[in-house]
C-alpha positions as CSV (number, residue, x, y, z in Angstrom):
1,M,-6.9,-34.9,120.2
2,I,-4.4,-35.7,117.5
3,Q,-4.7,-33.4,114.5
4,Q,-5.1,-35.3,111.3
5,V,-2.5,-34.3,108.7
6,K,-4.2,-33.6,105.4
7,Y,-2.6,-34.5,102.1
8,L,-3.2,-33.3,98.6
9,I,-4.1,-36.4,96.5
10,V,-3.7,-36.1,92.7
11,T,-4.7,-39.0,90.6
12,T,-4.4,-39.8,86.9
13,S,-5.4,-43.0,85.0
14,N,-2.0,-44.5,85.9
15,D,-0.9,-43.1,89.2
16,L,-1.6,-41.4,92.4
17,V,0.4,-38.7,94.2
18,R,-0.2,-38.1,97.9
19,I,1.8,-35.1,99.1
20,A,1.8,-33.1,102.3
21,P,1.0,-29.4,101.7
22,N,4.2,-28.1,103.3
23,C,6.2,-30.2,100.8
24,I,4.7,-28.2,97.9
25,V,6.6,-25.0,97.0
26,Y,4.6,-24.0,94.0
27,V,2.5,-25.2,91.1
28,A,3.1,-23.6,87.7
29,S,0.8,-23.7,84.7
30,D,2.0,-25.3,81.6
31,G,-0.8,-25.2,79.0
32,N,-3.2,-28.0,79.8
33,Y,-0.7,-29.4,82.4
34,S,0.8,-28.1,85.6
35,T,4.2,-28.6,87.1
36,L,4.3,-29.2,90.9
37,V,7.6,-28.3,92.5
38,Q,8.4,-29.9,95.8
39,T,10.7,-28.8,98.6
40,D,13.1,-31.7,97.8
41,G,13.5,-30.2,94.3
42,E,11.5,-32.9,92.6
43,M,9.2,-31.6,89.8
44,R,6.1,-33.5,88.9
45,M,4.1,-33.0,85.7
46,L,0.3,-33.2,86.4
47,S,-2.4,-33.6,83.8
48,Y,-4.5,-30.9,85.3
49,Q,-4.9,-27.3,84.6
50,L,-4.1,-24.8,87.4
51,G,-7.8,-24.0,88.0
52,Q,-8.5,-27.7,88.6
53,I,-5.6,-27.9,91.0
54,E,-6.9,-24.8,92.8
55,K,-10.2,-26.6,93.3
56,M,-8.5,-29.8,94.6
57,I,-6.6,-27.7,97.1
58,A,-9.8,-26.1,98.4
59,T,-11.7,-29.3,98.5
60,Q,-9.1,-31.6,100.0
61,L,-7.2,-29.3,102.3
62,G,-10.0,-27.1,103.6
63,A,-8.6,-24.4,105.9
64,E,-5.0,-25.7,105.4
65,G,-5.5,-24.8,101.7
66,N,-5.2,-21.2,102.8
67,M,-1.4,-21.6,102.8
68,F,-1.6,-21.5,99.0
69,I,-2.3,-18.4,97.0
70,R,-2.9,-18.0,93.3
71,I,-0.7,-15.4,91.6
72,G,-1.8,-14.3,88.2
73,K,-2.8,-16.8,85.6
74,S,0.1,-19.2,85.9
75,L,1.1,-19.8,89.5
76,I,-0.1,-21.2,92.8
77,I,2.4,-20.7,95.5
78,N,2.9,-21.8,99.1
79,R,2.8,-18.5,101.0
80,S,5.0,-20.0,103.8
81,Y,7.9,-19.9,101.4
82,I,7.6,-16.4,100.1
83,Y,11.1,-14.9,100.7
84,Y,11.6,-12.0,98.3
85,I,9.4,-10.0,96.0
86,N,10.7,-7.5,93.5
87,V,7.8,-5.9,91.6
88,P,9.7,-4.0,88.9
89,K,11.8,-7.0,88.0
90,Q,8.8,-9.4,88.2
91,K,10.8,-11.6,90.5
92,L,9.5,-13.8,93.3
93,I,11.9,-16.0,95.4
94,L,10.4,-18.9,97.2
95,S,12.7,-20.3,99.8
96,D,13.0,-22.0,103.2
97,I,16.4,-20.3,103.5
98,A,18.2,-23.6,104.4
99,T,17.6,-26.2,101.6
100,F,15.9,-24.7,98.6
101,N,15.6,-21.5,96.6
102,H,13.2,-21.1,93.6
103,T,13.0,-18.0,91.5
104,V,9.7,-17.6,89.6
105,V,8.5,-14.9,87.3
106,A,5.0,-13.3,87.7
107,S,3.3,-10.3,86.4
108,K,4.0,-6.9,88.0
109,E,0.3,-6.6,88.9
110,A,0.2,-10.0,90.5
111,L,3.3,-9.3,92.6
112,K,2.1,-5.9,93.6
113,Q,-1.1,-7.4,94.9
114,L,0.8,-10.1,96.7
115,K,3.2,-7.6,98.3
116,E,0.2,-5.4,99.4
117,L,-1.5,-8.5,100.9
118,L,1.6,-9.4,102.9
119,E,2.1,-5.9,104.1
120,K,-1.5,-5.8,105.3
121,E,-1.1,-9.1,107.1
122,A,2.1,-7.8,108.8
123,K,0.3,-4.9,110.5
């Protein structure tokens, strides 16, 4: 049986974006908007709050949505691209090593929880 690839579909009154989950690096909160950053470097402003996007991911992607994790109040990241975490510096690098490298800032508490989660998964 061929596995159906799922896409995240985000619509506004004027347009529709259909994007494969593995093309999303992270989504950052920007007030009542969110900025979606793609693996090709394109940034897309969405007229949805982060909580609404979180719900879309859960509803549309089902189990595949588990590749995304909310960090603190302002970030949803693709856990496949977590490359480096530095808790004291509040620094998180999301990278595929070859083509892109994004540094984002998150709270120490959020990064500490993320680091602990990844350490637990590694055991």
